[in-house]
BAVEX-176122 format. One record per residue: z, x, y of N, C-alpha, C, O, CB in turn. Coordinates in steps of 0.1 Angstrom, whole numbers, plus 5000, padded with zeros to 4 digits. Glycine has a CB too. Layout:
<lumpas>
ZXYZXYZXYZXYZXY
...
</lumpas>
This chain:
<lumpas>
098210542124098810512108097410542097097610492086099510302107
096210602099095910662091096110782090095710822079095010642090
096910892098097110982097098310992088098211052077097211022107
099310922092100510902083100110882067100510952058101410762090
099110752064098510712055098110852046098410872034097510622061
097510932052096311072049097511152043097511172031095411182064
098611182051099611312048100411212037100011252026100711372065
101311122035102211092023101311072015101811112004103210992023
100011012012099710991995098711111992098311111980098710811991
098211252001098311341994099511441994099611531986097311391996
100411412003102011501996102311441985103111521979103511492004
102111341980102811291970102011381958102611431948102711121969
100711381959099611441946100111621945099911681934097411411953
100811691962100711801963102111831961102511951959100011841975
103011691960104311761952104511781939105211871933105411701955
103711621931103311691916102811841912103311901903102211621910
102011881919101311981919102712131916102812221908100311961936
103512071930104512171932105412171921105812271915105312151945
105812041919107112061911106712111895107512161888108011921912
105312081890105012081878104612251874104612301863103811971876
104512301887104112471883105912541893105912651898101812551895
106812481893107812551897107612591913108712601918108012671887
106612611921106112631932105512721931105312771942106712621941
105012791920104012861920102412831921101512791912104212901911
102312851933100412741936100312871947101012951952100312481948
098812831947097912911952097612831968097312711967096612931941
097512871976097612761993098912782000100012851998097612541989
098512722006099912692017100212542018100012482028099612752035
100812482004100712342002102212352013102312322025100812271982
103112412005104312392010104412422027105112342033105312492002
103512532035103912552046103212442052103812382061103712682050
101912402050100812272056102012132054102112072064099012242043
103012072043103511992045105012002051105611912057103411942036
105212112049106912092055106512102069107512062076108212232049
105312142080105312142094104412012099104211972111104712282099
104011972087103511802091104711712087104611602092102011742080
105811732081106711642079107811672092108411572096107311652064
108011802099108611822108107911732124108711692132108611982106
106511732126105611692137105511562136105111502145104211752138
105911482123105711352126106611272124106411152121104711322122
107911342124109011282124110011322136111111272135109611312111
109711382146110211432155109911352169108811352173109911572153
110711292175110411192186110011292196109711222205111611092191
109811432201109311482209108011552207107411622215110011552214
107511512192106211542190104911422196104911302196106311562175
104011512200102511402204102211362191101611252190100911492211
102611442177101611392166102811322157102911322144100611542156
104011252166105111162153104311052153103610992161106911102156
104711022134104110862130104610782140105310812150104610782116
104110652135104410542137105610542133105910622124103810462133
107110432140108410422135108010312129107210232134109610432143
108710312116108810192106109210062114110010062123109910212094
108509952110109009802116109109732106108709782096108109722126
109609632107109809502098107809482092106909462099110609322112
107809512077106409472073105209572076104009542074106009332080
105809722083105109772086104609792075105109762064105209832093
103109892079102809962065103210112066102910172056101209942062
103710162074104710272078105610302061105710402053106110202094
106110142059107410132051106710212035107410272026108109932050
105210172034104410182021104210302020104110342009103110112019
104110392030104010542031105510602030105810702024103210592047
106110552034107610632036108410642023109210732021108710542046
108010532012108110521998107610671992108210721984107410391994
106410721996105910771989106110961992105911061986104510701989
106510912009107111082009108711092008109411182011106611172024
109010982003110710972000110111041982110811121976111810742001
109211001977109411051963109111191962109711261954108510981954
107711231972107511391973108411491977108411611973106711431979
109111441987110311491994111011561978110911681974111311352003
111811441970112411461960111811551952112611611945112611371955
110611581949110111651939109811781943109811881935109111601932
109511801958109811921962111111991971111012081979108711951968
112211911968113011981976113412091976113812131987113811931977
113412171967113812321965112712411975113012521980113712371946
111712361977110912391986110412412001109812492007110412351983
111312232004110512132014112012112025112212132037109811942004
112712062012113711952019114912112026115412132037114611802003
115012202010116312272017115812322025116712352032117212352011
114812362030114212462040114112432052113912512061113012502038
114212312053114312232072115612252081116812222078114312042071
115212282089116612312097117512172098117012062095116212372113
118712162102119512052103119011942111119211822108120712102107
118211992123117711882132116911822127117011702129117311902143
115711882117114311852114114911742096114411652089113112062112
115811802096116611702087116911592090116811512080117611732084
117411552100117911442107117011362112116911242109118711492117
116211422119115311332121113911252110113211152111114911402131
114011332100113411282090114211172083113611072080113111372082
115711202080116511082077116410962088116410842085118011142075
116411002099116310882110115010802105115110692099116010952129
113910852107112810782102112610722090112010622089112110842103
113010792082113210692067114210592069113810482071113710772052
115610612069115910472075115510362082115710242080116610492081
114610432093114010312098113310192089113210072090113210372108
112510312079111610222067112410142055112110042049110510342059
113510232054114310192042115110042045115609962036115410302039
115110032062116109882066115109792072115409702081117609912079
114409812069113409682078112809582066112509632055111709782089
112609452068112209332063110909362056109909402063112209212075
110709352042109409362038108709232030109409142031109309482030
108109222027107209122015108109102002108709181996105809202009
108008982000108508951985108008961976108208881967108808871983
107109091973106309131962107309281959108509311959104409141966
106109381955106209511953107009561963108009631960105009581951
106709531977107109591987108609661982109009771982107009501998
109509491978111009521977111409671976112409721982111609451965
110509741966110909841955110809951970111410051970109709871938
110209931977110210051990111410101995111710211993109410002003
112010022001113610072005114610111992115610171994114409942013
114110071981115310101970114610241966115210311959115509981955
113510271971112910401967113410521978113610641975111210381967
113610461992113610552002115610571997116110671992113110462021
116210461999117510472002117910591983118410701983118310272005
117710531975117910651967117610801967118210881960117610621958
116610821975115910941977117110981986117611091985114210931983
117510901995118710972007119811002001120511092003119310872019
120110891990121510921983121611001974122711021968122210831977
120111081969120111221961120111311969120511411963119011261952
119811331982120311451987121711441998121811532006119211511993
122611341998123811332003123511322018124011392027124611441999
122611232019122611182032122611032034122110972024121511232038
123110932044123410832046122410722041121210732044123710832057
122810642034122410562025123010402023124110372028122710632015
122210302017122710192018122910122003121810071999122010112028
124010111993123410111985123809921983123409891971123710241975
124209851987123709711993122309661992122109561987124009702006
121309741999119809712003119609771988119109681983118909792018
119809871978119209901966120009751956119009711950119810091962
120809691953121309621946120409491951119809421943122809621949
120409481960119909351965118209321965117609221966120509331979
117909411965116609441964115809441950114609401948116609561971
116409491941116709511929116809381918116209351908117909591929
117809301925118109181922116809071925116308981919119509161929
116509131940115209021940113809031933113008951930114709001954
113909201929112709231917112709171906111809121900112609381912
114009181902114309121885114208931886114708871876116309181878
113708871895113508701895111808731897111208621899114508591910
111008831898109708881899109608911880108508891876109609041912
110108931874110008961860109608861854110108761857111109011855
108708861842108108771838107908741820107608631815107108801844
108408881814108208901799107008981798106108991806108008751790
107209061784106309141781106009281788105209361784105409071780
106809271798106809421806106209401817106209491825106009551800
105509261821105009191835105709161847106209051847104609071833
105909251858106409141869105309091878104309161881107609211878
105708971882104408891890104808941901105908951905104208731891
103508991909103309091924103408951936102508901943101109211924
104808921937105208831945104608671940103408681937104808881960
105008511939104308441935105008411924106008461920103108471934
103708291918103908321908103208421891103608471881104208231909
101908371898101008471886100208551891099008541888100208411875
100808651900099908721902100208851897101108921902099708721914
099108911885099409011876097909061880096908991882099708961860
097909191882097009291888097809441879098709451870097009291909
097209531885097209671885098609751892099109871890095909691893
099109641901100109671911101909671900103009711902099909501926
101109611887102209581877102809781874103909841875101309471859
101709811870101709931862101710061876102510141875100209941850
101110061883101310171897101810131908101310181918100210221903
103010031908104110001914105009951911106010011913104009971922
105309821906106709791896107109941888107810031893106209671882
106609941876106910021868107110191872107910281867106009991858
106010201882105810351886107010401897107310521898104110371892
107610281906108810321915110110311907110810411907109010231929
110310201900111510191892111510341881112610381878111410051884
110510391875110710531872110610601881110610711875110010581863
110610621892110610741901112610681906113410771910108910741916
112810611905114310541909115410611899116610651901114310361907
114810601890115510651874115310761875116210811870115010591859
114510851880114510971876115211051888115811161888113211021873
115010971895115911041912117911011904118811091902115310861936
118010911902119410871897119610991884120711021880119510671892
118711041879118911121866119111061856120011101848119811211866
118510941854118710851845119810761840119910691830118310901836
120810781851122110741849122310591853123410531852122910831855
121210561858121610431868121710271856120810241848120010421882
122710191859122810101851121909991842122209921833123310071856
120310031851119009961848118210041839117509981831118209931860
118310161842117510251838116910231825115610221823118210361839
118110211812117710171800116610031800115510041795119010161792
117109921805116209851807114709841812113809781807116809801812
114609901822113509921828113010021816112709961806113609981844
112910111816112510191803111910131791110910171786113510251798
112610041788112009911777110909861780109909841773112909791775
111009831794110209711800108909771805108109711811111009621812
108709911803107709961807107109991795105910001794107810071816
108010001781107310041770106509901761105709901752108410121763
107309791767106409631764105009641773104009581769107409471772
105109701783104009651795102709791784101709751778104809721821
103009891784101910011778101409951767100309961764102610161774
102609871758101809841746100209721747099309681740103209771736
100709701762099409621763098509671771097309631768099709511768
098809771784098209861793097009881787095909821790098910001795
097209981774096410041771095410001765094510081762096910101767
095109871762094109811757092709811767091609791764094609681752
093409831783092509791794091409911798090709921808093509771808
091410001784090410081790089510091779089910071767091010221796
088110131785086810121778086910271768087610351773085510111791
086410311758085710421752085710531760086410641759084310401747
084710501771084810611781085710651787086010761788084210591790
086410531794087510601800087610491810088810461812087210761805
086610411817086310291823088010231825088610231814085210201812
088410191832089310091832088609931836087609931843090410141843
089009841832089009691836089209671850090109701857090109611829
087509601852087309601867088509431872088209321871085209591871
089509491877090009341881091509371888092509441884090109241865
091309271905093009301907092409341922091209361925094109461894
093409341930093109411946093609561945094409601937094109331960
093009631954093209801954092509861946092909971943094509861951
091309831940090909911932090210021933089610081924090609861927
090410051949089710201956090510301950090110411949089710221975
091910271944093010341938092710431925093010541922094010221933
092010351921091310451911092310471899092810381893090810601918
092610601898092610681891094310661888095010721879092010801896
094610571898096210521899097010451885098110431881096210401912
095710421880095810281867096410411860097310361853094010161857
096310521857097010611848098510641848099010711840096510721850
099010591856100110591867101610551852102510611847099710421885
101310451850102410381841102010491825103010501817101810151839
101210531822101210591807101810711812102710771806099710611798
101310761825102310921825103910901822104710941813102211021843
104010811833105610731836106210721821107410751819105610551844
105410681809106010651796106010771788106910771780105210551788
105210861790105111021782106411021788107410991781103711161785
106711061804107711131809109311081801110311131796107511121825
108710931804110510881798110010841787110710741783111510731807
109210861779109210871763109410691762110310621756110810981755
108610651766108910471763107110461762106710361769109910341780
106110531756105310481753104610531741104710631735104810471761
103810401740103710381725102410461718102010421707103510231723
101910551725100710611720101010741717102110771723099510601729
100210871707100710931704100311071717099211061722100510921691
101011151720100411211732099011301734098311331744101411281735
098911311724097211371726096411271726095211291730096511471713
096811141722095711031723096011001745095111001754096510841709
097110981746097110931760096411031773096111001785098710911762
096311201765096011291769094411291772093711331781096511381762
094211231761092611231759091811051769090711031772092311211735
092711001770092810901778092610901792091810831798093710871778
093511001796093711021810092611121814092211111825095211071814
091911231806090811261807089511201809088611241817090811311799
089311071800088011031806088110941814087110891820087211001797
089610891816089310781828089010901842088110861850091110641833
089711031843089211091853088011131856087511141867089711171854
087511161845085911191843084911091848084011101857085711201829
085310971839084110871841084110851860083010861866084710691830
085210821866085110811877084110951883082910941886086410791882
084811061884084211191890082911191886082411261895084711321886
082111151877080711171871080311071878079111081879080411171856
080710961884079910831890079910871902079310771908080510691890
080310981912080111001922081610931935081410921948078710941921
082610911929083710871936084110961951084610931961084910891925
083511111944083911181960082711191967081711221961084511321960
083011161985081611181994082411302003083611292007080911002005
081611412003081711492006083111602004083611672013081211472014
083611561990085011651985086011531989087211561989085511821996
085711411993086611341996086611191989085611121987086611352010
087811151986087711021977087310921988087910901998089110971970
085810821983085510751989085810601987086110541977084710801988
085710532000086510362000085510291988084310271991086310252020
085810261975085010181967085410221953086310311951083510201970
084610141941085010201930084310311923084910411918085210111921
082610281923082110421920081910541930082310651930080810401915
081010461942080610471950081310421965082210341962079610441945
081110451978081510371987081110241990079910221992081510421994
082510121991081509971989082509901996083309841989081209901971
082509892009083509812020083709672015084709622017082909782037
082609612008083109492004084109441994084309321993082309452002
084609561987085709511976087009581983088009621977085309581959
086809591997088409662001089109562003088709461997088609752014
090309542012091409482020091309522028090609612033092609492017
092309392035092509432051093309562053093009642061093409312059
094109572046095409702046094209812044094709912049097009692029
093009842039092509962034092010052045091010022052091309922025
092710142046092210312057091510352051091310312039093110442061
090910482057090410572051091110652042090210712035089910642058
092510692039093110772032093510682018093810722007094210842041
093310532023093810432014093810491997094910471991092810302016
092710561991092010611982093410691977093910691965090410681987
093810751985094610861975096010831970096910921970094711001982
096110671966097310641963096810701949097610751942097910491964
095710701946094810791934096110901932096510921920092810891940
096610931938097611061936098511011926099011101918098511121952
098910871924100410851914099710881900100510911891101210681914
098110871897097610911885097811031882097711061870096410891884
098111111890098511291889100311271883100811371878098611381911
100711181883102011191875103011311867104011371868101811111867
101511291855101911391845102011561845102211651837101011361835
101711551862101811721861103011751862103211871862101111821871
104411621863105211641862106211741849107311801849105211551864
105111711838105611741824105411861822104211891821105011671814
106411961820106512081817105712161808105912131796107512091815
104512271811103312331802104012311783103312281774103012541807
105312331783105612291770105712161765105812131754106612341768
105712061776105711901769104211861760103111911761105811771784
105011751750103811761739102811691743101911681734104111711725
102711621758101611591759100311681763099211641764101911521766
101011831763100011891765099912011755099112111757099911911778
100612001747100712111736100012021722099612081712102612151733
100111881723099211821710097711861712097311931721099211641709
097011821702095411821700095011711707095311601702094811821686
094211711717094111591725093411491711093011561702092911611741
093311371709092411271700092011191706092611151717092911221690
090911121701090010991706091010881700091410891689088310971699
091610731709092010611702091110601693090110661691092110491709
092110451684091210411677090110311682090410231691091910371667
088910321676088210231683087610121676086610061681087410281689
088010091664088209921655088109831662088609851673089509861647
087209701659087009591668088609521668089209521657085609471663
089309471681090509411681090109271689089109261697091709521688
090809191687091209091700092809081701093609071691090408931697
093009081715094609091714094808991728094309001740095409281716
096008881721095708781732097408811741098408811734095508591723
097608841756098708881764099008731772098508681783098309021774
099708691765100308551773100908571787100208491793101508491766
101508611792102208661806100808691814101008671826103308811803
100108731811099108751830098108691819097108761815098708981841
098208581814096708541806095608561806094708521812096308441806
095708691795094408781792094408811780095208881774094308901799
093408751774092408741757091408871762090308861768091108531754
092008991757091609111754090809141744091509151734092409191753
089609151743088609261732087809341735087109341745087909201724
087809441722086809581721086709561712087409491705087009721723
085209661710083809611699083709811695084409911698081809511711
082709781687082209941684081110001693080310101691081809951669
081109911702080310001715081310031730080810071740078709881720
082709991727083110071732083510011746084310051755082110181730
082809911745083309801761084509701752084709651741081509671770
085209711770086509621768086209481775085709471787087909691774
086509371768086409231778087409171777088009181767085409141775
087909091788089009021793088308911799087408901807089809101803
089208781789089208621793090308601799091408651795089208521781
090308531812091608501818091508351819090508281820091908571833
093408311817093508181818094108171832093808091841094208111808
095108271831095508281846095708401853095408501847096608211848
096408401868096108501874095708531886095608641890095408531869
095608411894094708441906095708431919096608341921093408311908
095508541927096508551939096208441951095308461959096308701946
097108311951096708221958096308291976095308261982097908111957
097308381980097308441994095608511992095408602001098908581997
095108501987094108611985092708481983091608511979094508721969
093108381987091908281984091108281998091708312008092508101979
089908261999088708242016088108152012087808122000087508372023
087708112022086908002027086707922016085607892011085708052032
087907872013087707772000087007821985086107751980086807652005
087407921980087008001971088108091963089208151966086008081977
087608081955088808221945088408321950087208341954088708261926
089308421952088908541950088008611943088508611931089708571949
087208651942086508761926086908841922086408901913085208841924
088108901927088708961920089808961912090409051906088909021924
090208801913090908771902090608651898090808631886092308781904
090008541903089508371896088608381889088208261887089108261906
087708481881086708501873087208451858088408481856086208641874
086308391848087008321834086708441828087008431816086308171827
086108601831086008701828085408831835084508821842085808671820
086108951831086109031836086009191826087009201818086908991843
085209311826084809401815085409581825085909631835082709371811
084709601811085309761818084009841822084109961824086309871807
082709751821081309791824080509711832079309721834080709811811
081509601838080709531850081709491860082909531859079809401846
081509431867082309401883081509271885080409241882082009531897
082909161895081909061898081409101915081809191923082708911897
080309001914079709011925080808961943081908901941078208901920
080608971951081309021959080808911968081608851976081209171963
079708861966079208721974079708601975080708571969078208681971
079008501985080108391984079308271970079808181964080108302005
078008311967078008221957078808211946078908111939077008221954
079508321941080608251932079908231920080408141913081308101937
078808281915078108211902078908301893079908231890076208231900
078908411888079308511881080308471873081308441879079608621888
080408461859081708431851082508341856083708361856082508551848
081908231861082708151870081807961866080607921866082508241890
082907901864082707751862082107671878082607701889084407681858
081107571877081207491891080907361889080507341878080207541902
080907261897080007151897079307141914079707131926081006991892
078107151906077507101923076606951921076006901912076107251931
076906931934076506791937075406801937074706901937076806731947
074806621938073106631943072706641951071506631953072306561942
073606671961073206681979073406841984073006901995074706571991
074206911971074207061975075807101972076207211967073807081994
076407011974077907031975078707141966079207081957078606911972
079007291966079607301956081407291957082107291967079107421953
081807271944083007271942083507371931083507361919083207141940
084007441939084207591930085807571925086707511930084007751942
085807661911086707711905088507721912089407751905086007841902
088607701923089507761927091307681927091807571925088907801941
091607821928092907851925093407721916094007611919093707881939
092807811898092907781886094307711883095207761889092607901879
094607611873096007611870096007691855095007701848096807451870
097307731852096907751834097607671824098807671824097207891828
096707601816097207561807097707551795098707481792096907551807
096907641788097907691775097307841773096507891781097607591759
097807901764097108031760098008031740099108001737097608201775
097308081734097708151721096208171714095208101714098908051709
096608311709095808341696094308381703094408491709095708191685
093308341703092408351707091808271716090708301723091908361701
092508161716092408071730093208071742094408091741092707951728
092708051754092908031765092307941774091007931775092908121768
093107851781093107741787093107721803094207771806094107681782
092707701812092607651821092107551830091207491824092507711822
092407491841091707381848091807391865092607461870092407251843
090907331870091107311885090407151889089607101882090207441893
090907111900090406991907089107011913088707111918091506951916
088706921914087206881922087906821934088106701936086006751912
088306931944088906891956088706981971088907091967090306881953
088506971979089207041992090607061994091507001988088906982003
090807152004092407132007092706992012093406912007093007232020
092106972021092106812026091606692024091306602032091806792034
091706682004090806572000091506521988091806621980089106611998
091806441985092006411973091406461959090206451959091906311975
091806491951090706501937089806461936090106351940090806481926
088406441932087806351927087506381913086606301909086906331934
087906441906087506511889088606611891089406651900085606591885
087906661872089006831872088206851863087706761856090906861866
087707001860087507061848088207161840088507281844086707111849
088507111829089507241821088307291816087107261816090907201807
088907381811087907551802088807591794089907621795087407721811
087807581784088807661768088007771767086707751766088907551749
088507891767087908011760088208061748089408071748088008111766
087708091736087908111720087108311723085908351725086607941707
087908361721087208521723087208531709088208521701088308671733
085908571705084908621695084808761692083808781685083708571699
085308841694084708931697084108981710084709001720084208921690
082909011708081909061718081308941724080408951733080709161710
081608821720081008701724082408611727083408611721080008641711
082208531738083408451741082308291741081208271746084308501759
083108221735082608021733083607951746084807941746083307921712
082807931754083707801762083107691761081907671760084107821777
084307601762084407461761084807421775085407501782085307421751
084507311779084007291794084307151788083807121777082307351801
085407021798085606921795085606881811086506931818086806891786
084806821815084806761828084806591828084206511822083606811835
085606581836086206481841086106431856086906451866087206511837
084706351854084106331869084006171875083706071868082406401869
084206161889084206031896083506021909083405921916085506001898
083006161912082306241920081106151921081206071912082006371916
080006131929078406111926077906221923078206341925077606061935
076806121915076106241903075906371910075506411921074406201897
076506461894075406661901075506681885075206621874076606851916
076206851892075606871874076607001878077107041888073206901867
076707041862078207191857077207271859076007251856079107221837
077707401864077107491866078307651855079507661854076907491883
077207711852078007811839077907941842077208001833077307811825
078308021849077808161846078508261840079708261837077508211858
077408381837077908491823078308591834078508571846076408571808
078408731825078408821834077508881843076308911839078908891830
078108911856076708991867076309151863077209231863077509011888
075509171860075409291855074209371865073109321870075009271839
074709531866074009541881073309731876073409811867075509531899
073009731883072009921886072009951894072809911902070509951885
071210061898070410091909069210031914068910011925070310201908
068410021903067309911901067209771901068309721897066809941892
066309691903066509571896066309521883065509591876065809501902
066709441878067109461865066109371854065409291861068709431864
065809351840064709291837065609151826066509151818063509421830
064909051831065708911826064808861814063608891816065808781839
065008781801064308671795065308561798066508541799063908691780
063508491800064608331798064208211790063008171789064908241813
065108171785064708011774065307921781065907941792065308001755
065207791772065207681780066707681775067407611783064107561777
067307741763068907711762069707881762070807911758069207621745
068807961769069208081769069008171781068108131788068808131759
069608271785069208361790069908541789071108571789069108301801
069208601789069508751787068708851801067608861805068808801770
070508921806069509011815069809161811070809181805069808981833
069109261813069109371804069109451809068509431820068209381797
069609591810069809721817068809861808068409851796071809761817
068509961816067810031810068910111800068410201794066910111819
070110101799070610181792071410101775072210141767071410261802
070609971777071009901762072009801768072509711760071910031748
072409791780073509671785073309551781072109571777073709651800
073409401778072909321778074109201784075309221780072309321765
073909101790074409041796073708901793072708861798074609101807
074608821781073608711776074608581779075808591779073108721759
073908441782074408321780073608241775072408241778074808261790
074208141762073608061762073707921758074707931751072908111759
073307801757074007651754074107641742073307681735073407541757
075407561737076007501724075807371724075407311715077607521721
076007321735075607161742075907161751076707231757076107051738
075207051757075406961772074707061785074907021796077406941776
074007181783073207181793071907161790071407121779073407301801
071007201805069707121807068707241807067707231800069607031821
069007371814068107481817069107591817070307571816067207471831
068607711817068707821817068407941833067207991833067907821807
069207981843068308071852068908211850069608261842068408031868
068408261859069108401867069408401879068508351886068408531868
070808451883071008501899070708601899071008681890072108511905
070008641914069708791913070608801928070708701936067608861912
071208931930071408981944071309111949071109201941072408961948
071409131959071409281963072509321975072709271986069809321968
072909431968074309451976075409411975076409471981074309431986
075709301965076809241963078009291955079209261956076509141958
077309401947078309461934078509581933077609661932077809431921
079909631932080309731934079909831924080409941927081409721936
079109831913078809881908077009951906076610051900079509831902
076109841914075509891914074609841928075309761936075109891903
073509861931073009781944072209681939072009591947072209851954
071509671927071109481921071809441911072309501901069609451915
071809321914072809271904072109161897071309121906074109221909
072109091885071608951881072608901866073008971857069608961878
072708771870073608701864073008551858072608461864074708691873
073108571844072308401841073308311840074408351838071308371827
072908191841074008101845072907951840071707931840074708121865
074207861835073307731829073607641835074807621838073507691815
072607541840072807381845073107311836072707341825071807301850
074107181839073807041832073206991833073007001845074206971832
072206891828071806761835072906691845074106711844071406661825
072306601853073006501861074206441854074006351846072106371866
075906491857076306341847076606281853077006321864077206321837
076606161850077306031857079106041855079706111847076605881849
079505951864080905931858081805901847081605801840081205891863
082805971846083405971832083706091827084006181835082505911822
083806111815084306211807082906281802082006221796085106141795
082806441805081506491792082606631788083506671795079106551800
081806701774082206811770080906871770079906801768083006801759
080707011771080007131774080607231767081707261765080007181788
079207271761079607441759078907551757077707541752080207461751
079607671760078407781763078907901758080107921756078107811778
078007981754078508121744077708221753076508231757077808121724
079008311756078908451769078808541760079308531749080408501781
078008641764078508791755078208901764077308871773077608831740
078709021764078209141773078309231760079109191751079209211790
077509341758077109421747075709501749074609461753077009331734
076209621745075509701742074509721727073909821722076309791745
074609591722073909591709073209461710073609361716074709601696
071809491700070709421701070909261702072009251696070009461690
070509141706071009001709069608941702068508981706071508951727
069808851693068808781686069708661688070708641682068308831671
069008571701070108451707069608341697070408251696069908401727
068608311690068508221680069508241670069908131666067308221673
070108331665071108371656072308351664073008261659070908531650
072608381671073408391677073808211680074608171673073108491688
073308131688073307971685073507911679074207811679072707921685
072607981667072407911648074207931647075007831649071208061631
074608061645075608061637077007991643077907991634075708191635
077307941653077907851653077807711654076807671659078507871659
078807621649078307481650079207421653080307461649077807431640
079207291661080207241670080107111665079007071661080007251687
081207031665081406891662082406851668083506911669081506851649
082106691675083006641685083406541682082606451679082606631697
084706491681084906391674085906291684086606201679085406451661
085706321698086106231706085706321720085206431719087706201704
085906251732085906301745086506441748086206521757086506191753
087606441739088306541742088906621728089906681726089406481750
088006611720088506671704087406741700086506681695088706551691
087306901702086206941692086807051678087907111677085007021703
086107041672086007171661084807241657083807171654086507131648
084707421659083707491658083907561644085007581638083607581671
082607601640082307641625081907791627080907811633081007541617
082607901623081607971626080708051621080408091632081808011632
080008121613079308201605079708301599079008351591078408241611
081108361602081808411594083008331588084108391591082108531599
083208241584083808131582085308121588086208081581083608111569
085208161602086708121610086407961616085307921620087108241626
087407901614087207781621088107751633089207811634087507681611
087807681641088707651651089107491657088107411658088007721660
089807461660090307281665090907351679091707451679091907171652
090407291691090607231705090907101706090007021705089607261713
092207081710092606981719092306951737093107021742093906981717
091706901744091706941759091906841765091906731759090506981764
092206851776092906761788094206711781095006791775091906621796
094506541781095406491776095706481760094806431753095306391780
097106551754097106581743097406431739098106351745097906701740
096706411724096906291720097506331706097106431701095606201720
098806241698099306301685098306321674098306211668100306231681
097506421667096806391654097006351644098206371641096306461650
096306281634096406271618095006321619094106261626096906101608
094906421612093206481612093606581603094606631601092406561627
092006591598092206691587091306771590090206731593092006651573
091706921590090607031594090807161586091907201582090607071612
089607201585089907301572090607271558091207351550090707401577
090307131557090707081543092107071541092507041530090207181531
093107081555094007041549094306951565093706961576095207171540
095606871560095906761569096606791582097706851579096606671563
096406781594097406811611097906701612097706591607096506821628
098906741619099406621624100606671638101606741637100206541611
100206621648101506601661100106651669098906661667103406741663
101106661681100606731696099606831692099906911701101906821706
098806881686097907021683097007021696096306941701096807021666
097307141701096407211712095207271709094107261715097007311719
095407351697094707471693095007491679096207471678095107591701
094207511667094007531656093207661651092007661655093607431654
093607751644092407841640092807851621093907841616092608041650
091607861615091807921600090708011596089507991599091807801590
091108111590090508191587090708281575091908291574090508241595
090008361565089708351554090808491554091108541543088108341551
091308551565092108641569093908591570095008621564091508691582
093708541576095308491582095808321576096908261576095108461604
094808281572095208141570095208021580094508031590096408151566
095907931577095607831590097107871598098107931594095207631585
096707791612097407851623097707741634097007761644096607961629
098407661635098307551646099607611656100607671653098607351639
098907551671099907611680100307401686099507311690098907761694
101207401685101307241691102107281709102707381714102807121678
101707151714102307201730103507101730103406991726101107161746
104607161736105607031738106007061756106907021763107207051725
105107151758105807161774104707121785103707181782106507321778
104707061793103807051806103007171813102007181819104606991816
104007271811103607421820103107481802104107541798105507531832
102307481795101507531783102207591776101807701772100507611785
103407551772104207661758103907591749103907461750106007701757
103707641739103007641730104007661715104807751715102007721733
103807611707105207621690103907641684102807591687106407441682
104107741675103307821665103507751651104707781647103707981665
102907691644103207661629102307701624102207701612103507531624
</lumpas>
């Protein structure tokens, strides 16, 4: 299987190179992949690939081979002897007719049958239509598909769903009934995806299969080729170049080959299906090679994207994204936990954290402290934030909750967390309902990593971890926490050997309801802890109603847990109803979000 994976994924890159250059490339690309195709599909060959069967990895690789064969049909498919073509068709049909998992895998048979259709080979239109209907049920809006389940959002949305739908449309000459719809969905997705890159090209570290790296560029190139991208062509090329160089300058090549990791080899971040050649799905990130030399993406002058501070709320995937003048992009998450990825009673660190960024990665050890909240009992038992439930999201607000229980127990409490994005700072409000014998709430900041141990400063109510390049991870208590600490680890972080995480502990909490508030930041800018904390005023009006006044004049209202109809004066105005969030600013005035639906649907007023 490793040999098949290595062939299929590098063939995809070779195909883009061949097609974009009209076959005029140096070396023996055509001969190499033509002979490999014949050997891999010939039943009489000692090098024949595994025959695809239900749910087998060979189905994944067959889809890449189908795309590569379509793009190189003038130089490879058309030169195959008839007997060899029949071998290829037989092997591909075995993949296209096999049963697949009900996620992005649904598109593999669609791709393969569409290719076979394009070259006049036997195919099954019924499978194409049936699988596209199943994919349609995974669409959640704003250009986002859930990768199976209800809230499984990650880069597979771009480098799988939109990537394969683009290629199917391309093989259909963009004449399929669904092409226009899929093109518009890609445009909607790219309107958000473009904000997940730092100024230096670093993508957000979030989700599984991150060893594919450059593949994060695939939907951007698809948008350029399909003319559904909202970026200027020169800006798109600049982003792509920066992302490619970001990785290449940080050691992703080991002896000339893409390593299994993020920046350097790092086995802890891999999934069970990751093989030696898996990183070469990065080939998808070179889709832009299909653009002709005269295409505007090459002809326009390269230009930097705008770097002014921004905060964007992407409600469907549950992300609040903020960028600042320091070039870092930070993400606050209110949903998006792959439930099948949970392990040993904990949330997968690639999905279940409260925060991610372009310049940090979560620790992959079992402590689960960084960017996370947990309840620690007096006897040392830890209730991790496992399978968090989405509560609501709007504007700068995102809310999620989890029960204090294991799978075999009834819940003994609940923790709801509301994050408010304030640019380079996130405000976290925790509502704790506890019936368990006494314990403490633990709140963690970003894990910062480096090749050497990091410097830290500690005070009673705040902690800062610092890296030599000026990057700082800060965590401070605004209310309810008793002490601040640092958690250090070695060999647990994909971005550096040593990592350090600031975290807060509350005093022992008695049974009942509690509100605790923290301030978390990741920045290259100097931090004055006293000013950071004193610039925010918290007022508690009940056990679940909070207002916040910021030094810049912005005011926020948050009602947590069970909503009660309000008759309340906020920012000088009377507000009434089941208000979940409210935000008042000199720039935008007063906005209210009322919740009438138990699944978090909000109405703005």
